[in-house]
Each structure stands twice: as structure tokens, then as C-alpha cells.
PDB file of N, CA, C and O in Angstrom:
ATOM      1  N   UNK A   1      27.057 -58.691  59.990  1.00  0.00           N
ATOM      2  CA  UNK A   1      27.995 -57.264  59.868  1.00  0.00           C
ATOM      3  C   UNK A   1      28.765 -57.480  60.884  1.00  0.00           C
ATOM      4  O   UNK A   1      28.101 -57.895  61.834  1.00  0.00           O
ATOM      5  N   UNK A   2      30.082 -57.366  61.155  1.00  0.00           N
ATOM      6  CA  UNK A   2      30.805 -57.141  62.417  1.00  0.00           C
ATOM      7  C   UNK A   2      30.834 -55.714  62.390  1.00  0.00           C
ATOM      8  O   UNK A   2      30.509 -54.947  61.484  1.00  0.00           O
ATOM      9  N   UNK A   3      31.482 -55.377  64.065  1.00  0.00           N
ATOM     10  CA  UNK A   3      31.492 -53.768  63.728  1.00  0.00           C
ATOM     11  C   UNK A   3      32.814 -53.228  63.289  1.00  0.00           C
ATOM     12  O   UNK A   3      32.853 -51.998  63.317  1.00  0.00           O
ATOM     13  N   UNK A   4      34.245 -54.002  62.767  1.00  0.00           N
ATOM     14  CA  UNK A   4      34.875 -53.265  61.745  1.00  0.00           C
ATOM     15  C   UNK A   4      34.066 -52.744  60.594  1.00  0.00           C
ATOM     16  O   UNK A   4      34.293 -51.576  60.280  1.00  0.00           O
ATOM     17  N   UNK A   5      33.000 -53.523  59.789  1.00  0.00           N
ATOM     18  CA  UNK A   5      32.441 -53.648  59.060  1.00  0.00           C
ATOM     19  C   UNK A   5      31.459 -52.364  59.178  1.00  0.00           C
ATOM     20  O   UNK A   5      31.748 -51.364  58.520  1.00  0.00           O
ATOM     21  N   UNK A   6      30.838 -52.365  59.619  1.00  0.00           N
ATOM     22  CA  UNK A   6      29.748 -51.081  60.579  1.00  0.00           C
ATOM     23  C   UNK A   6      30.580 -49.483  60.635  1.00  0.00           C
ATOM     24  O   UNK A   6      30.135 -48.398  60.261  1.00  0.00           O
ATOM     25  N   UNK A   7      31.973 -49.814  61.263  1.00  0.00           N
ATOM     26  CA  UNK A   7      32.620 -48.070  61.697  1.00  0.00           C
ATOM     27  C   UNK A   7      33.571 -47.920  60.419  1.00  0.00           C
ATOM     28  O   UNK A   7      34.035 -46.812  60.151  1.00  0.00           O
ATOM     29  N   UNK A   8      33.827 -48.912  59.720  1.00  0.00           N
ATOM     30  CA  UNK A   8      34.525 -48.282  58.320  1.00  0.00           C
ATOM     31  C   UNK A   8      33.122 -48.008  57.099  1.00  0.00           C
ATOM     32  O   UNK A   8      33.252 -47.258  56.131  1.00  0.00           O
ATOM     33  N   UNK A   9      32.010 -48.675  57.365  1.00  0.00           N
ATOM     34  CA  UNK A   9      31.176 -47.873  56.438  1.00  0.00           C
ATOM     35  C   UNK A   9      30.782 -46.537  56.612  1.00  0.00           C
ATOM     36  O   UNK A   9      30.501 -45.647  55.809  1.00  0.00           O
ATOM     37  N   UNK A  10      30.836 -46.610  58.200  1.00  0.00           N
ATOM     38  CA  UNK A  10      30.332 -45.079  58.760  1.00  0.00           C
ATOM     39  C   UNK A  10      31.281 -44.097  58.864  1.00  0.00           C
ATOM     40  O   UNK A  10      30.990 -43.109  59.538  1.00  0.00           O
ATOM     41  N   UNK A  11      32.653 -44.179  58.193  1.00  0.00           N
ATOM     42  CA  UNK A  11      33.832 -43.543  58.267  1.00  0.00           C
ATOM     43  C   UNK A  11      34.298 -43.266  56.727  1.00  0.00           C
ATOM     44  O   UNK A  11      35.072 -42.419  56.281  1.00  0.00           O
ATOM     45  N   UNK A  12      33.554 -44.279  56.083  1.00  0.00           N
ATOM     46  CA  UNK A  12      33.371 -43.846  54.480  1.00  0.00           C
ATOM     47  C   UNK A  12      32.169 -42.913  54.250  1.00  0.00           C
ATOM     48  O   UNK A  12      32.254 -41.918  53.531  1.00  0.00           O
ATOM     49  N   UNK A  13      31.147 -43.245  54.836  1.00  0.00           N
ATOM     50  CA  UNK A  13      30.256 -42.082  54.728  1.00  0.00           C
ATOM     51  C   UNK A  13      30.708 -40.683  54.942  1.00  0.00           C
ATOM     52  O   UNK A  13      30.696 -39.845  54.041  1.00  0.00           O
ATOM     53  N   UNK A  14      31.199 -40.394  56.440  1.00  0.00           N
ATOM     54  CA  UNK A  14      31.605 -39.394  56.577  1.00  0.00           C
ATOM     55  C   UNK A  14      32.452 -38.821  55.702  1.00  0.00           C
ATOM     56  O   UNK A  14      32.279 -37.615  55.521  1.00  0.00           O
ATOM     57  N   UNK A  15      33.160 -39.253  55.219  1.00  0.00           N
ATOM     58  CA  UNK A  15      34.665 -39.189  54.535  1.00  0.00           C
ATOM     59  C   UNK A  15      33.714 -38.334  52.881  1.00  0.00           C
ATOM     60  O   UNK A  15      33.895 -37.246  52.336  1.00  0.00           O
ATOM     61  N   UNK A  16      32.985 -39.197  52.654  1.00  0.00           N
ATOM     62  CA  UNK A  16      32.666 -39.211  51.562  1.00  0.00           C
ATOM     63  C   UNK A  16      31.718 -37.619  51.763  1.00  0.00           C
ATOM     64  O   UNK A  16      31.587 -36.872  50.794  1.00  0.00           O
ATOM     65  N   UNK A  17      31.199 -37.318  52.952  1.00  0.00           N
ATOM     66  CA  UNK A  17      30.447 -36.319  52.614  1.00  0.00           C
ATOM     67  C   UNK A  17      31.644 -34.823  53.072  1.00  0.00           C
ATOM     68  O   UNK A  17      31.542 -33.611  52.884  1.00  0.00           O
ATOM     69  N   UNK A  18      32.200 -35.273  53.412  1.00  0.00           N
ATOM     70  CA  UNK A  18      33.837 -33.755  53.906  1.00  0.00           C
ATOM     71  C   UNK A  18      34.128 -33.728  51.948  1.00  0.00           C
ATOM     72  O   UNK A  18      34.155 -32.658  51.341  1.00  0.00           O
ATOM     73  N   UNK A  19      34.259 -34.693  51.446  1.00  0.00           N
ATOM     74  CA  UNK A  19      34.888 -34.680  50.395  1.00  0.00           C
ATOM     75  C   UNK A  19      33.734 -33.812  49.443  1.00  0.00           C
ATOM     76  O   UNK A  19      33.979 -32.708  48.958  1.00  0.00           O
ATOM     77  N   UNK A  20      33.229 -34.095  49.379  1.00  0.00           N
ATOM     78  CA  UNK A  20      31.368 -33.601  48.867  1.00  0.00           C
ATOM     79  C   UNK A  20      31.829 -31.509  49.139  1.00  0.00           C
ATOM     80  O   UNK A  20      32.275 -30.575  48.473  1.00  0.00           O
ATOM     81  N   UNK A  21      31.383 -31.756  50.393  1.00  0.00           N
ATOM     82  CA  UNK A  21      31.759 -30.521  50.906  1.00  0.00           C
ATOM     83  C   UNK A  21      33.146 -29.601  50.396  1.00  0.00           C
ATOM     84  O   UNK A  21      33.160 -28.581  49.706  1.00  0.00           O
ATOM     85  N   UNK A  22      33.824 -30.050  50.756  1.00  0.00           N
ATOM     86  CA  UNK A  22      34.663 -29.476  50.090  1.00  0.00           C
ATOM     87  C   UNK A  22      34.999 -29.255  48.421  1.00  0.00           C
ATOM     88  O   UNK A  22      35.834 -28.505  47.915  1.00  0.00           O
ATOM     89  N   UNK A  23      34.637 -29.606  48.172  1.00  0.00           N
ATOM     90  CA  UNK A  23      34.279 -29.822  46.653  1.00  0.00           C
ATOM     91  C   UNK A  23      33.228 -28.333  46.651  1.00  0.00           C
ATOM     92  O   UNK A  23      33.830 -27.346  46.229  1.00  0.00           O
ATOM     93  N   UNK A  24      32.217 -28.162  46.939  1.00  0.00           N
ATOM     94  CA  UNK A  24      31.130 -27.494  47.029  1.00  0.00           C
ATOM     95  C   UNK A  24      31.595 -25.816  47.299  1.00  0.00           C
ATOM     96  O   UNK A  24      31.066 -24.819  46.807  1.00  0.00           O
ATOM     97  N   UNK A  25      32.884 -25.893  48.346  1.00  0.00           N
ATOM     98  CA  UNK A  25      33.208 -24.956  49.158  1.00  0.00           C
ATOM     99  C   UNK A  25      34.719 -24.506  48.715  1.00  0.00           C
ATOM    100  O   UNK A  25      35.243 -23.488  49.167  1.00  0.00           O
ATOM    101  N   UNK A  26      35.310 -25.313  47.851  1.00  0.00           N
ATOM    102  CA  UNK A  26      36.479 -25.039  47.010  1.00  0.00           C
ATOM    103  C   UNK A  26      37.576 -25.085  48.354  1.00  0.00           C
ATOM    104  O   UNK A  26      38.371 -24.214  48.706  1.00  0.00           O
ATOM    105  N   UNK A  27      37.460 -25.670  48.617  1.00  0.00           N
ATOM    106  CA  UNK A  27      38.286 -25.897  50.127  1.00  0.00           C
ATOM    107  C   UNK A  27      38.939 -27.553  50.118  1.00  0.00           C
ATOM    108  O   UNK A  27      38.610 -28.661  50.542  1.00  0.00           O
ATOM    109  N   UNK A  28      39.962 -26.987  49.422  1.00  0.00           N
ATOM    110  CA  UNK A  28      41.417 -28.204  49.093  1.00  0.00           C
ATOM    111  C   UNK A  28      41.151 -29.315  50.416  1.00  0.00           C
ATOM    112  O   UNK A  28      40.653 -30.440  50.452  1.00  0.00           O
ATOM    113  N   UNK A  29      41.757 -28.385  51.500  1.00  0.00           N
ATOM    114  CA  UNK A  29      42.085 -29.285  53.243  1.00  0.00           C
ATOM    115  C   UNK A  29      40.874 -30.264  52.858  1.00  0.00           C
ATOM    116  O   UNK A  29      40.955 -31.377  52.338  1.00  0.00           O
ATOM    117  N   UNK A  30      39.707 -29.539  53.259  1.00  0.00           N
ATOM    118  CA  UNK A  30      38.814 -30.277  53.397  1.00  0.00           C
ATOM    119  C   UNK A  30      38.189 -31.273  52.931  1.00  0.00           C
ATOM    120  O   UNK A  30      37.366 -31.956  53.539  1.00  0.00           O
ATOM    121  N   UNK A  31      38.687 -31.449  51.411  1.00  0.00           N
ATOM    122  CA  UNK A  31      38.428 -32.336  50.060  1.00  0.00           C
ATOM    123  C   UNK A  31      39.404 -33.135  50.840  1.00  0.00           C
ATOM    124  O   UNK A  31      38.775 -33.850  51.620  1.00  0.00           O
ATOM    125  N   UNK A  32      40.707 -33.310  50.950  1.00  0.00           N
ATOM    126  CA  UNK A  32      41.702 -34.193  51.136  1.00  0.00           C
ATOM    127  C   UNK A  32      41.658 -34.584  52.208  1.00  0.00           C
ATOM    128  O   UNK A  32      42.217 -35.679  52.269  1.00  0.00           O
ATOM    129  N   UNK A  33      41.183 -34.185  53.357  1.00  0.00           N
ATOM    130  CA  UNK A  33      40.686 -34.858  54.621  1.00  0.00           C
ATOM    131  C   UNK A  33      39.604 -35.256  54.543  1.00  0.00           C
ATOM    132  O   UNK A  33      39.259 -35.734  55.624  1.00  0.00           O
ATOM    133  N   UNK A  34      38.564 -35.337  53.516  1.00  0.00           N
ATOM    134  CA  UNK A  34      37.315 -36.869  53.525  1.00  0.00           C
ATOM    135  C   UNK A  34      37.710 -37.491  52.347  1.00  0.00           C
ATOM    136  O   UNK A  34      36.901 -38.342  51.979  1.00  0.00           O
ATOM    137  N   UNK A  35      38.740 -37.346  51.590  1.00  0.00           N
ATOM    138  CA  UNK A  35      39.489 -38.274  51.050  1.00  0.00           C
ATOM    139  C   UNK A  35      40.176 -39.690  51.720  1.00  0.00           C
ATOM    140  O   UNK A  35      40.060 -40.906  51.563  1.00  0.00           O
ATOM    141  N   UNK A  36      41.048 -38.651  52.658  1.00  0.00           N
ATOM    142  CA  UNK A  36      41.573 -39.787  53.365  1.00  0.00           C
ATOM    143  C   UNK A  36      40.455 -40.583  54.227  1.00  0.00           C
ATOM    144  O   UNK A  36      40.621 -41.782  54.452  1.00  0.00           O
ATOM    145  N   UNK A  37      39.220 -39.838  54.745  1.00  0.00           N
ATOM    146  CA  UNK A  37      39.216 -40.246  55.715  1.00  0.00           C
ATOM    147  C   UNK A  37      37.669 -41.526  54.930  1.00  0.00           C
ATOM    148  O   UNK A  37      37.199 -42.533  55.459  1.00  0.00           O
ATOM    149  N   UNK A  38      37.360 -40.979  53.775  1.00  0.00           N
ATOM    150  CA  UNK A  38      36.874 -42.270  52.852  1.00  0.00           C
ATOM    151  C   UNK A  38      37.518 -43.148  52.572  1.00  0.00           C
ATOM    152  O   UNK A  38      36.785 -44.061  52.191  1.00  0.00           O
ATOM    153  N   UNK A  39      39.051 -43.549  52.524  1.00  0.00           N
ATOM    154  CA  UNK A  39      39.565 -44.488  52.347  1.00  0.00           C
ATOM    155  C   UNK A  39      39.850 -45.223  53.324  1.00  0.00           C
ATOM    156  O   UNK A  39      39.853 -46.454  53.305  1.00  0.00           O
ATOM    157  N   UNK A  40      40.104 -44.539  54.224  1.00  0.00           N
ATOM    158  CA  UNK A  40      40.409 -45.310  55.677  1.00  0.00           C
ATOM    159  C   UNK A  40      39.190 -46.196  55.760  1.00  0.00           C
ATOM    160  O   UNK A  40      39.365 -47.412  55.835  1.00  0.00           O
ATOM    161  N   UNK A  41      38.197 -45.785  55.754  1.00  0.00           N
ATOM    162  CA  UNK A  41      36.956 -46.319  56.051  1.00  0.00           C
ATOM    163  C   UNK A  41      36.941 -47.818  55.246  1.00  0.00           C
ATOM    164  O   UNK A  41      36.652 -48.898  55.761  1.00  0.00           O
ATOM    165  N   UNK A  42      37.289 -47.602  54.006  1.00  0.00           N
ATOM    166  CA  UNK A  42      37.011 -48.705  52.671  1.00  0.00           C
ATOM    167  C   UNK A  42      37.787 -49.764  53.202  1.00  0.00           C
ATOM    168  O   UNK A  42      37.465 -50.934  52.993  1.00  0.00           O
ATOM    169  N   UNK A  43      39.329 -49.282  54.238  1.00  0.00           N
ATOM    170  CA  UNK A  43      40.264 -50.239  53.998  1.00  0.00           C
ATOM    171  C   UNK A  43      39.868 -51.075  55.625  1.00  0.00           C
ATOM    172  O   UNK A  43      40.340 -52.142  56.017  1.00  0.00           O
ATOM    173  N   UNK A  44      38.802 -50.126  56.389  1.00  0.00           N
ATOM    174  CA  UNK A  44      38.066 -50.990  57.881  1.00  0.00           C
ATOM    175  C   UNK A  44      37.284 -51.754  57.740  1.00  0.00           C
ATOM    176  O   UNK A  44      37.200 -52.741  58.470  1.00  0.00           O
ATOM    177  N   UNK A  45      36.196 -51.426  56.396  1.00  0.00           N
ATOM    178  CA  UNK A  45      35.276 -52.192  56.158  1.00  0.00           C
ATOM    179  C   UNK A  45      35.702 -53.291  55.659  1.00  0.00           C
ATOM    180  O   UNK A  45      35.121 -54.334  55.957  1.00  0.00           O
ATOM    181  N   UNK A  46      37.059 -53.305  54.593  1.00  0.00           N
ATOM    182  CA  UNK A  46      37.354 -54.397  53.989  1.00  0.00           C
ATOM    183  C   UNK A  46      38.057 -55.434  55.010  1.00  0.00           C
ATOM    184  O   UNK A  46      37.900 -56.651  55.115  1.00  0.00           O
ATOM    185  N   UNK A  47      38.810 -54.622  55.664  1.00  0.00           N
ATOM    186  CA  UNK A  47      39.124 -55.699  56.723  1.00  0.00           C
ATOM    187  C   UNK A  47      37.903 -56.450  57.494  1.00  0.00           C
ATOM    188  O   UNK A  47      37.917 -57.664  57.699  1.00  0.00           O
ATOM    189  N   UNK A  48      36.895 -55.627  57.880  1.00  0.00           N
ATOM    190  CA  UNK A  48      35.783 -56.434  58.475  1.00  0.00           C
ATOM    191  C   UNK A  48      34.944 -57.641  57.944  1.00  0.00           C
ATOM    192  O   UNK A  48      34.335 -58.547  58.514  1.00  0.00           O
ATOM    193  N   UNK A  49      35.157 -57.290  56.560  1.00  0.00           N
ATOM    194  CA  UNK A  49      34.307 -58.287  54.939  1.00  0.00           C
ATOM    195  C   UNK A  49      35.555 -59.528  55.505  1.00  0.00           C
ATOM    196  O   UNK A  49      35.244 -60.683  55.794  1.00  0.00           O
ATOM    197  N   UNK A  50      36.712 -59.078  55.561  1.00  0.00           N
ATOM    198  CA  UNK A  50      37.784 -60.447  55.603  1.00  0.00           C
ATOM    199  C   UNK A  50      37.262 -61.169  57.222  1.00  0.00           C
ATOM    200  O   UNK A  50      37.231 -62.398  57.284  1.00  0.00           O
ATOM    201  N   UNK A  51      37.065 -60.755  57.851  1.00  0.00           N
ATOM    202  CA  UNK A  51      37.054 -61.262  58.949  1.00  0.00           C
ATOM    203  C   UNK A  51      35.688 -62.405  58.958  1.00  0.00           C
ATOM    204  O   UNK A  51      35.704 -63.589  59.295  1.00  0.00           O
ATOM    205  N   UNK A  52      34.388 -61.463  58.396  1.00  0.00           N
ATOM    206  CA  UNK A  52      33.515 -62.257  58.510  1.00  0.00           C
ATOM    207  C   UNK A  52      33.729 -63.658  57.171  1.00  0.00           C
ATOM    208  O   UNK A  52      33.261 -64.777  57.381  1.00  0.00           O
ATOM    209  N   UNK A  53      34.202 -63.446  56.360  1.00  0.00           N
ATOM    210  CA  UNK A  53      34.861 -64.652  55.188  1.00  0.00           C
ATOM    211  C   UNK A  53      35.241 -65.333  56.107  1.00  0.00           C
ATOM    212  O   UNK A  53      34.578 -66.342  56.346  1.00  0.00           O
ATOM    213  N   UNK A  54      36.587 -65.000  57.058  1.00  0.00           N
ATOM    214  CA  UNK A  54      37.187 -66.025  57.375  1.00  0.00           C
ATOM    215  C   UNK A  54      36.394 -67.260  58.537  1.00  0.00           C
ATOM    216  O   UNK A  54      36.719 -68.408  58.841  1.00  0.00           O
ATOM    217  N   UNK A  55      35.250 -66.380  58.959  1.00  0.00           N
ATOM    218  CA  UNK A  55      34.419 -66.656  60.407  1.00  0.00           C
ATOM    219  C   UNK A  55      33.454 -67.919  59.533  1.00  0.00           C
ATOM    220  O   UNK A  55      33.234 -69.033  60.008  1.00  0.00           O
ATOM    221  N   UNK A  56      32.995 -67.475  58.266  1.00  0.00           N
ATOM    222  CA  UNK A  56      32.151 -68.183  57.544  1.00  0.00           C
ATOM    223  C   UNK A  56      32.832 -69.345  56.846  1.00  0.00           C
ATOM    224  O   UNK A  56      32.103 -70.287  56.535  1.00  0.00           O
ATOM    225  N   UNK A  57      34.185 -69.420  56.541  1.00  0.00           N
ATOM    226  CA  UNK A  57      34.460 -70.459  56.054  1.00  0.00           C
ATOM    227  C   UNK A  57      35.413 -71.196  57.710  1.00  0.00           C
ATOM    228  O   UNK A  57      36.570 -71.540  57.471  1.00  0.00           O
ATOM    229  N   UNK A  58      35.152 -71.305  58.525  1.00  0.00           N
ATOM    230  CA  UNK A  58      36.042 -72.183  59.185  1.00  0.00           C
ATOM    231  C   UNK A  58      34.908 -73.375  59.602  1.00  0.00           C
ATOM    232  O   UNK A  58      35.265 -74.378  60.221  1.00  0.00           O
TER     233      UNK A  58
END
């Protein structure tokens, strides 16, 4: 695993926690912030996965 994969997955989890907390507290702003953070984390993890695949195929 590279650092982009790790950081991305951590951001995904933090975003998911915010999203669930927003649902529980009925806070639309927190829910939206969590959703955005989760998706940014997915993108970063995906970038890390791509880098890892490229490294393996060289």
C-alpha cells in the first residue's frame, strides 16, 4: 500500500462518520460535508490504487 491509498481510505472513513453523524443529528450541512469528504477520499484511494497497479506492471 502506498501513502495515497492509506490517506484516501482514512478520509473515506472520516467522511462516512461525519455523514452518519449528520443523519443522526439531522444536520444537513454535516451530512453533506461528510459525503464530500468520503468521495474525495475514494478518489484519492483510487489514485493510489492506480499508482500501485502501474508500479506492478513495470
